[in-house]
C-alpha positions as CSV (number, residue, x, y, z in Angstrom):
1,X,37.7,127.6,199.3
2,X,41.3,125.9,197.7
3,X,41.3,122.4,197.6
4,X,44.9,120.4,199.6
5,X,46.2,117.1,197.8
6,X,44.8,114.8,200.3
7,X,48.2,112.7,199.9
8,X,50.1,115.0,201.9
9,X,53.5,113.2,202.7
10,X,54.9,111.8,199.2
11,X,57.5,109.7,198.2
12,X,58.6,110.3,195.1
13,X,57.4,113.7,192.6
14,X,58.7,114.1,189.4
15,X,59.0,118.0,187.7
16,X,58.6,118.2,184.1
17,X,60.3,121.5,182.1
18,X,62.7,120.5,179.5
19,X,64.0,123.5,178.6
20,X,65.7,126.7,177.7
21,X,67.9,127.3,180.2
22,X,65.9,131.0,181.5
23,X,63.1,129.1,181.5
24,X,64.5,126.5,183.5
25,X,66.1,128.7,186.5
26,X,63.0,130.6,186.4
27,X,62.1,127.2,187.8
28,X,64.0,127.8,191.0
29,X,61.0,128.6,193.6
30,X,59.2,126.0,192.7
31,X,61.5,123.8,193.2
32,X,62.4,125.2,196.6
33,X,59.3,125.1,197.8
34,X,58.3,121.9,196.6
35,X,60.7,120.4,199.1
36,X,59.8,123.2,201.7
37,X,56.3,121.1,201.7
38,X,57.8,118.0,201.8
39,X,61.2,117.8,203.3
40,X,61.8,114.4,202.8
41,X,60.1,113.3,200.0
42,X,63.0,112.1,196.8
43,X,62.4,115.0,193.7
44,X,63.4,113.8,190.9
45,X,62.9,116.1,187.1
46,X,62.6,116.3,183.2
47,X,64.6,118.3,181.8
48,X,67.2,118.2,178.5
49,X,70.2,116.8,178.4
50,X,72.6,119.6,177.8
51,X,71.1,120.9,181.4
52,X,70.9,118.7,184.0
53,X,74.6,119.9,184.9
54,X,72.6,123.3,186.7
55,X,71.0,121.1,188.5
56,X,73.9,119.5,190.7
57,X,73.9,123.9,192.2
58,X,70.2,123.2,193.5
59,X,70.1,120.7,196.3
60,X,66.2,120.9,196.2
61,X,66.3,117.5,193.6
62,X,67.7,114.5,194.3
63,X,67.8,113.6,190.8
64,X,67.7,114.0,187.0
65,X,66.9,112.4,183.8
66,X,68.4,113.6,180.7
67,X,65.9,113.6,177.9
68,X,67.3,114.1,174.0
69,X,65.1,116.2,172.7
70,X,65.0,113.6,169.2
71,X,64.0,111.0,171.6
72,X,60.6,113.3,171.9
73,X,60.2,112.3,168.0
74,X,59.4,109.2,167.6
75,X,57.0,106.8,169.9
76,X,60.1,104.6,170.0
77,X,62.3,106.8,171.3
78,X,59.6,108.2,173.4
79,X,58.9,105.0,174.8
80,X,62.2,103.7,176.1
81,X,62.7,108.2,178.0
82,X,59.9,107.6,179.3
83,X,60.9,103.5,180.3
84,X,64.0,105.5,182.7
85,X,61.7,108.3,184.0
86,X,59.1,105.5,185.9
87,X,62.5,103.1,186.7
88,X,62.6,105.9,189.1
89,X,58.5,105.8,190.4
90,X,56.5,105.4,190.9
91,X,55.2,108.8,191.9
92,X,53.2,110.0,194.6
93,X,52.7,113.8,192.2
94,X,54.1,115.2,189.4
95,X,55.0,119.0,188.9
96,X,54.4,120.0,184.5
97,X,56.0,123.7,184.5
98,X,56.4,123.1,180.9
99,X,52.8,122.9,180.2
100,X,53.3,121.9,176.3
101,X,52.7,119.5,173.5
102,X,56.1,117.3,174.5
103,X,55.5,117.6,178.5
104,X,51.3,116.4,178.0
105,X,52.3,113.3,175.5
106,X,54.7,112.6,178.3
107,X,52.5,113.1,181.4
108,X,50.0,110.8,179.7
109,X,53.0,107.5,179.8
110,X,54.6,108.4,183.4
111,X,53.0,106.5,186.2
112,X,51.8,109.3,188.9
113,X,48.7,109.5,191.5
114,X,48.3,113.0,190.9
115,X,48.8,115.5,189.1
116,X,50.0,119.6,188.5
117,X,49.6,121.8,186.0
118,X,51.4,125.6,186.0
119,X,49.8,127.8,183.6
120,X,51.7,130.0,181.7
121,X,49.0,132.5,180.7
122,X,50.1,131.4,176.7
123,X,46.1,133.2,175.7
124,X,46.6,137.2,177.4
125,X,50.9,137.2,176.2
126,X,49.6,136.3,172.0
127,X,47.0,138.2,173.2
128,X,49.7,141.1,174.2
129,X,52.0,140.7,171.2
130,X,49.1,140.6,168.6
131,X,46.7,142.5,169.9
132,X,48.4,144.3,172.5
133,X,45.9,144.1,174.3
134,X,47.2,143.0,177.9
135,X,44.8,140.6,179.4
136,X,47.3,139.0,182.3
137,X,47.6,138.7,185.7
138,X,49.3,142.1,187.7
139,X,51.7,141.4,188.8
140,X,53.1,138.1,186.1
141,X,56.5,136.4,186.1
142,X,56.1,133.3,185.5
143,X,58.1,132.4,188.4
144,X,55.8,133.1,191.0
145,X,53.0,131.2,188.2
146,X,55.0,127.6,188.6
147,X,54.1,128.4,192.8
148,X,50.3,128.4,191.9
149,X,49.9,124.8,191.4
150,X,52.0,124.6,194.8
151,X,48.7,126.2,196.6
152,X,46.9,122.7,195.3
153,X,49.2,121.3,198.3
154,X,49.1,124.1,200.6
155,X,51.5,127.0,199.6
156,X,51.0,130.6,200.4
157,X,54.5,131.3,201.6
158,X,57.3,133.9,199.9
159,X,58.8,133.2,196.9
160,X,61.9,131.1,197.6
161,X,66.0,131.8,196.5
162,X,66.1,131.5,193.1
163,X,69.6,131.3,192.6
164,X,72.4,128.7,192.0
165,X,74.5,127.4,195.2
166,X,77.7,128.3,193.4
167,X,81.5,127.8,194.3
168,X,83.0,131.4,194.3
169,X,85.9,129.1,195.2
170,X,86.2,126.6,191.9
171,X,85.4,130.2,190.2
172,X,88.9,131.7,190.2
173,X,90.5,128.6,189.7
174,X,88.5,128.1,186.8
175,X,89.4,131.5,185.4
176,X,93.4,130.4,186.5
177,X,92.6,127.9,184.6
178,X,91.8,129.5,181.1
179,X,93.7,132.6,182.3
180,X,92.3,134.8,182.9
181,X,93.3,138.1,184.4
182,X,90.8,138.8,188.5
183,X,92.4,142.0,189.3
184,X,89.5,143.2,188.8
185,X,86.3,141.4,189.2
186,X,85.7,140.3,184.9
187,X,82.4,142.0,183.3
188,X,80.5,139.2,181.1
189,X,78.4,139.9,177.8
190,X,76.4,137.9,177.0
191,X,75.9,140.0,173.2
192,X,74.0,137.0,171.6
193,X,69.9,135.3,170.9
194,X,68.0,133.7,169.3
195,X,66.0,136.0,167.3
196,X,68.9,138.2,166.4
197,X,66.7,140.7,166.6
198,X,67.3,141.4,170.8
199,X,71.0,141.5,170.1
200,X,72.2,144.5,170.6
201,X,74.4,146.2,168.2
202,X,77.9,145.1,168.8
203,X,79.5,148.8,168.3
204,X,77.4,149.2,171.5
205,X,79.2,146.5,173.2
206,X,82.4,148.3,172.1
207,X,81.3,151.8,173.5
208,X,80.3,150.9,176.4
209,X,83.1,148.1,177.6
210,X,85.9,151.9,176.8
211,X,83.5,153.3,179.4
212,X,83.1,150.2,181.7
213,X,86.5,149.2,182.0
214,X,87.7,152.7,183.1
215,X,85.5,152.8,185.7
216,X,85.4,148.9,187.4
217,X,88.4,147.3,185.7
218,X,88.7,143.4,185.0
219,X,89.1,141.7,181.7
220,X,85.6,141.7,179.6
221,X,84.0,137.7,179.4
222,X,82.2,137.8,175.8
223,X,79.9,134.6,176.4
224,X,78.0,132.2,174.2
225,X,77.3,128.7,172.9
226,X,79.6,126.7,170.8
227,X,77.2,128.1,167.7
228,X,77.7,131.3,168.5
229,X,82.4,130.6,168.7
230,X,82.7,133.0,165.4
231,X,81.1,136.0,166.7
232,X,82.4,136.1,170.8
233,X,86.2,135.1,169.6
234,X,85.2,138.4,166.0
235,X,83.9,140.7,168.8
236,X,86.7,139.7,171.5
237,X,89.4,140.9,169.0
238,X,87.1,144.6,167.8
239,X,87.3,144.6,171.8
240,X,91.6,144.1,171.9
241,X,91.8,145.7,168.9
242,X,90.0,148.9,171.2
243,X,93.6,148.5,173.5
244,X,90.3,146.7,175.5
245,X,91.4,143.2,177.5
246,X,89.1,140.2,176.0
247,X,88.9,137.2,176.4
248,X,86.0,134.8,174.8
249,X,84.4,131.7,176.7
250,X,81.6,131.2,174.3
251,X,81.8,127.9,173.0
252,X,84.4,126.5,176.0
253,X,82.6,126.4,179.4
254,X,79.7,124.0,180.0
255,X,77.4,124.5,182.5
256,X,78.6,122.1,184.2
257,X,81.6,125.4,185.1
258,X,80.1,128.5,184.5
259,X,78.1,129.3,187.0
260,X,80.9,129.2,188.9
261,X,83.0,131.0,186.8
262,X,80.2,133.8,186.9
263,X,79.7,134.5,190.4
264,X,83.1,135.9,190.4
265,X,82.1,138.7,187.9
266,X,81.2,142.2,189.1
267,X,77.9,142.1,186.1
268,X,76.7,140.6,182.9
269,X,75.1,142.4,180.0
270,X,72.6,141.1,177.8
271,X,69.8,140.7,176.0
272,X,66.3,138.9,177.1
273,X,68.5,135.3,177.0
274,X,68.7,133.0,179.3
275,X,72.2,134.2,180.3
276,X,71.1,136.9,181.6
277,X,68.7,134.3,183.9
278,X,72.1,132.9,184.9
279,X,73.0,135.7,186.5
280,X,70.4,135.8,188.3
281,X,71.0,133.1,189.4
282,X,74.3,133.2,190.3
283,X,73.7,136.6,192.5
284,X,75.2,138.9,190.6
285,X,74.3,142.3,188.9
286,X,73.4,142.3,185.8
287,X,72.0,144.8,182.9
288,X,69.0,142.7,180.2
289,X,68.0,145.0,177.6
290,X,64.8,144.2,176.1
291,X,63.5,145.1,172.7
292,X,61.2,143.1,170.8
293,X,59.8,141.7,174.4
294,X,58.8,143.1,177.3
295,X,58.9,142.7,181.1
296,X,55.2,142.3,181.0
297,X,55.4,138.7,179.0
298,X,56.8,137.0,182.1
299,X,60.4,136.4,182.2
300,X,62.4,139.2,183.6
301,X,65.3,137.8,185.3
302,X,65.0,137.8,188.7
303,X,65.7,139.2,192.5
304,X,67.0,143.5,193.3
305,X,69.7,143.0,191.1
306,X,68.8,142.3,188.1
307,X,67.5,145.8,186.3
308,X,65.9,145.5,182.2
309,X,66.1,148.5,180.3
310,X,64.0,149.6,177.0
311,X,62.2,151.7,175.2
312,X,58.3,153.1,176.0
313,X,57.6,152.0,171.7
314,X,53.8,151.7,171.0
315,X,54.9,149.0,169.2
316,X,56.3,146.1,171.8
317,X,56.3,143.4,172.0
318,X,56.0,142.3,168.9
319,X,57.1,138.9,169.5
320,X,57.1,136.7,172.9
321,X,60.8,134.8,172.1
322,X,62.4,137.6,169.2
323,X,62.7,136.7,165.6
324,X,64.9,137.5,163.5
325,X,63.4,141.1,161.9
326,X,61.9,143.9,162.7
327,X,58.4,143.3,161.3
328,X,58.9,147.7,160.2
329,X,61.8,146.7,159.3
330,X,64.0,149.8,162.0
331,X,64.7,148.0,165.1
332,X,64.5,151.2,166.8
333,X,63.4,149.7,170.8
334,X,67.1,148.6,170.5
335,X,69.2,151.4,168.3
336,X,67.9,153.4,170.5
337,X,69.5,152.3,174.1
338,X,72.8,154.1,173.5
339,X,75.6,152.8,175.7
340,X,75.1,155.9,178.2
341,X,72.4,155.0,179.3
342,X,72.9,150.8,180.3
343,X,76.2,152.7,182.0
344,X,74.2,154.8,184.0
345,X,72.5,152.2,185.3
346,X,75.6,149.2,185.7
347,X,76.5,151.8,187.9
348,X,73.6,152.4,190.2
349,X,74.2,148.4,190.5
350,X,77.7,147.9,191.0
């Protein structure tokens, strides 16, 4: 018999999930489930400062405490961060949806009557990567895993909506301010990743753009972080040299505005990155190209309009998050995915 916590009407709840973009978007269903269970409670999210703007688009959250990564590296700075969090408490319930050393340290200092913790099946993921031994639950998706602790509160429903509450009209206005032509919905590319083995070759994006623009029309938007700004402009320039209208937004638009603009696009193509999850959360068609990682690790984008393109190879997965080099030196998992394969998936999605 499942145990249901006795404190049935908590007044304040705190949720911990520090990073990264894709992982944070996968907690949205759990936040909405928590809101459905406790409609009158105040829900506070603790996350890294750069992700705070995203949660203005999730009405299930009442407040967000942003923490700089460096605040968790020293005792004094961490104490100040904890004071800010406790200043909004005390809390009846704390839900740790990260469950790493950083959040465990915070858990020990935050004042909460009860604590629930997610199970990310870290050991199972390591066994899959290192030994190719699949001991993970079936089906397995991290977003479903985040709902499991809520069963102790009485949650027994279907997965709530995973999408952000975006404003398409705001996105259109932003496109005008950025000088983006909107005669047709743009095609968004997210070609960069923290681990270069997760990056599909740039020439493949150019080849795909030729066919995709011909079929669907629209400007090509290159997305990325400020650190990827130079590479984004280089790819946009290469596309323009090929006669394709392209604009690099890498480093030019923040997380507070990007979801609204992305909601105006017809699709996003990219790797196993946070921007693929963002496209899913914005409700648009998206194709995620998986190489060193696999959906069995639990981090594929949610939703019926999300599709993963991958090659079935015995060496996969070779990494939990992607790395700087292919262990075999071939990067076969990415190179064997041809633009025509991705185009055919797009034609089915759009």
